[in-house]
N, C-alpha and C positions, 0 to 999 in steps of 0.2 A: 550668432547673436553676440553683439559687443557688450562690454560691461555697462555701458550707459543704458542699454535696453534692460538689463537686469535691474538697474536702479529704478527706472521708470516703472517696470513691472512691480517691484516691491512697493513703490508709492501707491500705485493704483490698487494693489491688493490690500494695502493698509486702509485706504479710504473705503473700499467696498466692505471690508470686514468690520470697520467701525460702525457703519450705518446698519449693517445686518445683525450685528451682535454675535457673529460666529467667528471671532478672531482666531481661535486656536485651529479651527477647521481650515480656514483660508491659509493660515501660516503653514500648516503641515502640507497642504496641497501645493503651495508655492515652493516649499523646500523639495518636495518630490519632483515637481516639474523642473526645477533648476538642476537637480541631480541627474535627471534623465537627459537634459540638454547637454550637460557636461560629459556624460557617458557617450552620447551620440557624437559630440565633437571629437572626443578622444579616439573613438573607433574610426571616424573619417580620417583623422590624422594618420593613424597606423595603416589604414588601407591605402592611403595615398603614398606613404613611404614604401610599403611593400610593392605596390604597383609600379612605382618609379624604379625600384630595385630590379624587378622582373624585366622591365623595358631595357635597362642598362645591361643586364646579363645576356639578353638576346642579341 
């Protein structure tokens, strides 16, 4: 997911939380989701690096 999608997600999250009145809940869920996406991206990067290294060693 690109940075522009994070921005769009944040705006949509803010609009929904404003109308529902649960701003803190939506913000915390948004932060958790962004953190999980970042962890997933990091793990994919490391996996691809180790996979490429294994292919080069063989």
